[in-house]
C-alpha positions in Angstrom: -21.0 25.3 -20.6 -17.4 24.1 -20.9 -16.9 20.4 -20.3 -15.2 19.3 -17.0 -12.0 17.4 -17.7 -11.7 13.7 -16.8 -10.4 12.9 -13.3 -6.8 11.9 -13.2 -5.7 8.6 -11.6 -4.5 10.6 -8.6 -7.9 12.4 -8.2 -9.8 9.1 -8.5 -7.6 7.7 -5.8 -8.4 10.7 -3.7 -12.1 10.1 -4.1 -11.8 6.5 -3.0 -9.6 7.4 -0.1 -12.0 10.1 1.1 -14.9 7.7 0.8 -13.3 5.2 3.1 -11.9 7.8 5.5 -15.4 9.3 6.0 -17.3 6.1 6.8 -18.4 5.3 3.3 -20.4 8.5 3.0 -20.6 9.5 -0.7 -22.2 12.9 0.0 -19.4 13.9 2.4 -16.8 12.6 0.0 -18.2 14.9 -2.8 -18.1 17.9 -0.4 -14.5 17.3 0.6 -13.4 16.6 -2.9 -15.0 19.8 -4.2 -13.1 21.8 -1.5 -9.8 20.3 -2.6 -10.5 20.5 -6.3 -12.9 23.4 -6.9 -12.7 23.0 -10.7 -14.6 19.7 -10.5 -18.0 20.9 -9.4 -19.9 18.3 -11.4 -18.7 15.3 -9.3 -21.7 13.6 -7.8 -22.5 10.8 -5.4 -23.2 8.3 -8.2 -19.7 9.0 -9.7 -18.1 8.3 -6.3 -20.0 5.0 -5.9 -19.0 3.9 -9.4 -15.3 4.7 -8.7 -15.4 2.8 -5.5 -17.1 -0.1 -7.2 -14.5 -0.1 -9.9 -11.7 0.0 -7.3 -13.2 -2.9 -5.3 -13.7 -5.0 -8.5 -10.3 -4.3 -10.2 -8.1 -3.1 -7.4 -6.9 -0.2 -9.6 -7.9 3.3 -10.6 -6.3 3.0 -14.0 -8.3 3.2 -17.2 -9.2 -0.2 -18.5 -8.8 -1.1 -22.1 -12.2 -1.2 -23.8 -13.2 -4.3 -25.4 -14.2 -4.0 -29.0 -17.9 -4.1 -29.4 -20.1 -4.0 -32.4 -19.5 -5.5 -35.8 -16.2 -7.3 -36.3 -13.8 -5.9 -38.8 -13.3 -7.7 -42.0 -10.0 -8.2 -43.7 -9.7 -7.7 -47.4 -6.9 -9.7 -48.9 -6.5 -10.9 -52.5 -7.7 -14.4 -51.6 -11.1 -13.3 -50.4 -11.9 -10.2 -52.5 -13.6 -12.2 -55.2 -16.4 -13.2 -52.8 
């Protein structure tokens, strides 16, 4: 099954707008969004709620820069390579 492409910023904004216009109803938001963008059949209620939560916390639909996680990078310079 081919993978559905990520939502654009405009499409994410549409999801949030539809959510508020329809009385904070995630199910109805999904139905209306699928009519407008039939290619995105995999959009579900939990995705809508996560987008709304992100909008309420950040005030933006832009992608956030990910923080680096995991092991920190080490730098190899001549002064510490003998260790």
